[in-house]
VOTORPA-533652 format. One record per residue (C-alpha): z, x, y. Coordinates in pm, whole numbers, plus 50000, padded with zeros to 5 digits. Example, Ala and Ser with C-alpha at 12.3 -4.5 7.8 and 13.67 -1.06 7.14 Angstrom:
// residues 2
507805123049550;507145136749894;
This chain:
// residues 303
500005000050000;500685028750237;496955034150290;496765000150461;499455010350709;498275044950818;497795050651194;494005050751149;493965018450949;496265001251198;494305013751502;491214997051357;493044963651378;493474965351757;490514942251840;491694916251588;495284916851718;494074915052079;491974884551988;494994866951835;497174875052137;494494863052381;494184830252191;497954825052212;498024831752587;494934810252647;496754780452495;499794782952723;498114794753047;497504759453189;501114749153127;502924775253336;505664775653071;505924788252716;508334794652435;507814831852381;508814828352016;506794797851906;503814805452130;503484843252091;506114863251903;505834843251580;502114834851556;500854869951633;502584890451357;502574861751108;498804856851147;498184894351115;500314899350804;498924867750639;495404881050687;496404915350554;498194901950245;495674874350179;498094845650238;496494814450393;497584812250758;497604774450715;500624778750483;502684795450758;504734764150834;505724762450466;507294796850446;508464805050801;511964790850744;512124805150390;511454840550514;514184837850779;516764824050536;515834848850261;516824878150485;520494869750421;519994881250062;520134916650202;523824910750279;524694892449957;527924911849910;529484898450229;528034863250250;529934830750231;529024811549913;527054784950100;525014811450284;524324829849960;523144797349801;520814790950097;519364826250077;518894822949701;517124789449740;514794804150002;514044833749774;513254810549484;510954789749705;509064821049811;508844832849450;507414799349340;504934800249627;503684834949534;503534826849164;501124798749247;499134820149491;498904849849252;497694827648969;494874815149191;494074849649330;493604865248983;490344846148952;488954859349282;490404893149374;489444905949718;490214934449958;493624921050065;497004936449981;497944909149733;494804916949533;495724953949543;499194945849409;497744924049132;495394952249028;498354976049016;500274951848794;497314947248562;497044984848513;500354980948336;502275011548446;503025004948811;504164969248880;505754944148646;505234906948719;508664904648884;507994935849090;504674921049200;506384889949336;509184910449492;506724933149673;504694903549798;507794886249935;509024918550092;505704924350268;505624888950402;509194889850537;508994924950678;505514918550814;506554893851076;510264884851079;511344917151249;508324918551482;509274884151615;512514900551725;510764930751876;508474909152092;511084882952181;513894907252263;511434930052441;510144902852673;513694891952748;514804927552829;511884932253067;512464899153248;516174907253281;515284941253433;512794932153708;512444967953834;511304979353489;509004949153460;507434957553798;507024993553686;505164982953373;502954958853567;502024986453812;501495012053536;500194994853219;499855028753050;503655028053007;503425000552743;503865024052444;506945039652600;508215005152701;507994992052344;509935022352217;512665014552469;512674977852364;513214989452006;516055012652106;517744989752357;517694957352158;515964962051824;515704934451562;517674952551289;521184963351383;522334977951050;521054988850712;522644995150374;522495028650196;524075044149884;525365079849902;523855105349664;526765129349721;530205130449882;529945130450261;532315139750542;532305115450831;534865111751109;537365133150923;537125111950610;535445118350275;533125090750159;532525094149784;529225096549603;527695062949503;529585044949781;527625017849963;527655023650338;526325004650638;524315025250883;524825009451224;521375014251380;522234995751701;525235018551760;523195049651685;520565038151935;523265036552205;524875070052112;525805088152438;525605121452256;521895115152198;520705092652482;521235097352854;522765065653005;522375047652671;523185013052808;520425015753070;517045000052996;514485026253098;510865021652991;510075057953084;512825072252864;511865105852715;512725116952456;513485084752274;514225093251910;515635059151818;516325047251462;514925011951487;512545019351197;515115037850987;514275072850872;513455096250587;512245080850263;513205046650398;511175048850719;509525015250783;506125012050615;504894988950891;506115008951192;502615015851326;501654979251289;504814966451458;504364990651747;500754980251803;501554943151783;504424947652029;502304967952269;499434942952272;501584911452286;504034923352552;501454942952749;498994913752760;501714889052864;502874911353150;499314918653264;498144882653255;501134862953387;503264868853697;506634856153824;508164856753476;511494838453466;513704828153174;514524791153178;517924797153018;520254827253044;521674819952698;519904832352387;519264807452109;519164828451793;516994819851495;518084813551133;517684850051032;520004878450936;518014899551181;518424898951559;515594874151616;515644847451889;514854812051776;513604801152118;512894819152445;511634794852713;509774812952991;508204801453316;505274820653462;502374820053706;498894825753572;497334854853763;
């Protein structure tokens, strides 16, 4: 799968992503108001990943809530029973959906990622049937759930920092740097689980081998020993070695895709619409384990 997510492969998708973003903005331009999540942050990455995997975009309404609820399975060890049951039900619904889709796709394999996964399973030594479904679900969830948060939180951070927003509008070439700062300042994933391969010293304590630990990405991204004025939102921040995509062997497979989607979606919104103003200072969070807004009403003036 990694070949589909290389910088070169992702760069080739720029025209397609720009087309999707433009269509989203065209629909809301006459209204002067939009919900950043429903009108931009969700449809852009979900359309892109559906096309990449080979999932019908028309099925998006069926699995959008499932993908959000299934994220809680990543924290199964600390969930309340009712939350665990909800996450399990969402996971089963996604599994049933992909079982049906895979059965149909076997008769007409194509160039999409799901077809590539099926071929790997049929070779017999790479993916078992359960691994095939697990990988498909993982791609779908990771392909758009976190990017919704990147775009939504990023737009909110820019609107709440008008000087930085004005800077980006005056200098559109700062969009790549701005997206990196959005990821550092208010990224969609605030922690991640890891298992130690060896004893480790941390804060004067010894954490034993095989212990499960939580890496607090949001705290690391505000570490004053690493970042100058870490609580300041600065779209020109350099260097900006944040950990929003993890690191090492676990570095996010879709980092290049998420960056490009964020750059095009946020950059196009800022370039096309002026007088951006949030209609509510409170954040309405979505039904996800990740830091993903559920709604983000925004007023604007078409330029």
